[in-house]
Structures are given as C-alpha cells and as structure tokens.
N, C-alpha and C positions, 0 to 999 in steps of 0.2 A: 508680427505674424508668427515668427518662430517661437516666441515666448508663449503665445496662446496654444500652439500645438504641443509644446512641452508641458504646459499646465494640464491640458486635456489628457495627455498620455499619463501623467503622474496621477491624476484623479482616477482614471480607468484602472491603472495598476493598483492603486490603493483600494478600490472597491473590490477587485477580484481577490486581493489578499484578505480583506475583511470578511468576505463570504466564506473563504476557506477557513479562517480562524474560528468562525462561528460553528463550523461543523466538527472540529476536533475538540473532544471533551477535555477539560482540564485534568491534569494528573490528580490522583487521589492518594492519601497517605497509606492506604492498605493494598493498592493494586498498581501494577505497571500498565501503562498505556502503550499499545503497539499500533502504528499506522502502517498498513500495507498498501502499496500502489503498484500498478502495472503500467509501464510506459507505453506510448502509442507505437505499435508496429503493424505494418500492413500484412506481412506474412503471418498467418495464424490468427488473424484478428477475430475470427469467429469462434475460436476455441477458448472455453473457460477452463481455468485451472483451480482445482480444489486445494485450498491452503489449510494445512493441518498444524496443530501444536500438540506435541507429544502423542501423535496418532489421532487426536480428536479433530473433526472437521470444524473449521472456523467460518469459512465462506468460499463460495466459488467466484473467483476473481476474473472479471471480464477486462477486455482491452480498454485502456484509457479510463480506468475506474480505480477507486480506493475504498478501503473500509478501515474501521478502527475497532480494536479488540482490547478489552481489559483482562489482564491475566494475573494470576497469583505470582508473587515474587519467587525467584529460584531459577534453576536451569530449565530451559525450554528448547526442545528440538523442533524447528520449523521445517516443513517439507511440503512439496506440491506434487500433484498428479493431474494429468489431463482429464477433464470431465470429472465424473464421479466414480472412476474406476477404483478398484481395490488392489491395485498393484503395490507390492511392497516398496517403501520409499528408499531410494539409494542415496540421493544427494540431500544432505541435511545441513541447515544453518543452526548452530547451537549458540544460544545466548544466555547469559546469567542476567535476567531482568530484575530490576529493583523497583520497589514501591515508590510512588511519587515521581517517577521519571517517564519521559516519552521517548520511544524508539521509533525509528523510521526504517522500513524495509522496502526496497525496490525490487520488483520482479522483472526480469529480462528474459524474453522468450528465445530459446536456442533450438535450432533445428539440426538434428543429426540423422543422416540418411533418411529413414522413414519415421523417425520419432520426433516429437516436440516436447520440450521441457521448459518449465519456468524456473529459472535460477534466481534464488533470493540472495540479496546482498544488503547488509546494514549500511545506511548512508547517514550523513549529517543532516541536521535540521535545515541548514541553509540550502543544501542540495535538494531536499524534498520540497521545500517551499518555492523553489523555482519551477518545479514541475506540477505540483498539486493544484494550483489555481485553475488550470484548464481542464481538470478532471471532474467526473461526476461520482457521487456516492454509488457504490454498487448495491444491487438489489437486496443483499442480505442485511444491509444496514436499514433499509426502508421497512423491512418486515419486523424489526424489533420494536 
C-alpha cells in the first residue's frame, strides 16, 4: 500500500515537472533566457507588477505566475513597479547575462507602510524548479 502511494506521488511529481520543462524554452547560442516568477502571497495578490529590463517593459507579473524572456547578452538592470505606473525605478537587480544560459529570478512582494514593491532576487535552478511547477504562465506569454 505504501509503495503504491509513493509510486503515485512520484508519477504526479514527474508529470508536473514535465509540464514545466515543456514551457521553458531551451537556451539559444545568441540570447540569454531569463525566467521570472512571483511566489504565492496572499497580501497584495491582486496587484500586478510591471517587470522592466533596462527601462523597457517585459511583462506585468501576477501572483503565482511566471514568464520567460529572451534578452541580448550583457549588463541588464531589472526593476519592477506596481501596475503600469511610470514611477522611476529605485531598486534594481543588475546581472551580466550570457548567451546560451538560463537565469531564474524570483519576485517577493514587500509591503512598506502604504507602498508595495516586488523585490527581485536571482535564485538557483533547483530553487526555481521546486516552486515553478505549481505556477501558471502569465498572460504576456500567451499573447506572444
């Protein structure tokens, strides 16, 4: 009985990992692949955050969602802002991205007094793969 339950759990885990792997494009020799995701948080769940690379909008990231962006190699400054506001970016995550590599960036919502921010942090592939199978692709990916 215990063996059957363990087998079922392993199969379910394998299927969720498979579906995740199919959604992440393979790295390409001329571009860097960056996977952004926002962990599940009840506070501020209805607020979307615009994710920018060097000031250009990539996607509006929702709660418990992810998206993938292909970027030119080099230094990239990533920032976020609540909604589609044009407020100057204060907190920036700077990365030197390389072609043919995949980067994972986690967004954690922080509430300060009366403001909400999405703080971006680079994480390892193993950390991301633990969290991503339960997430859905954000709308900006579906429109492409």
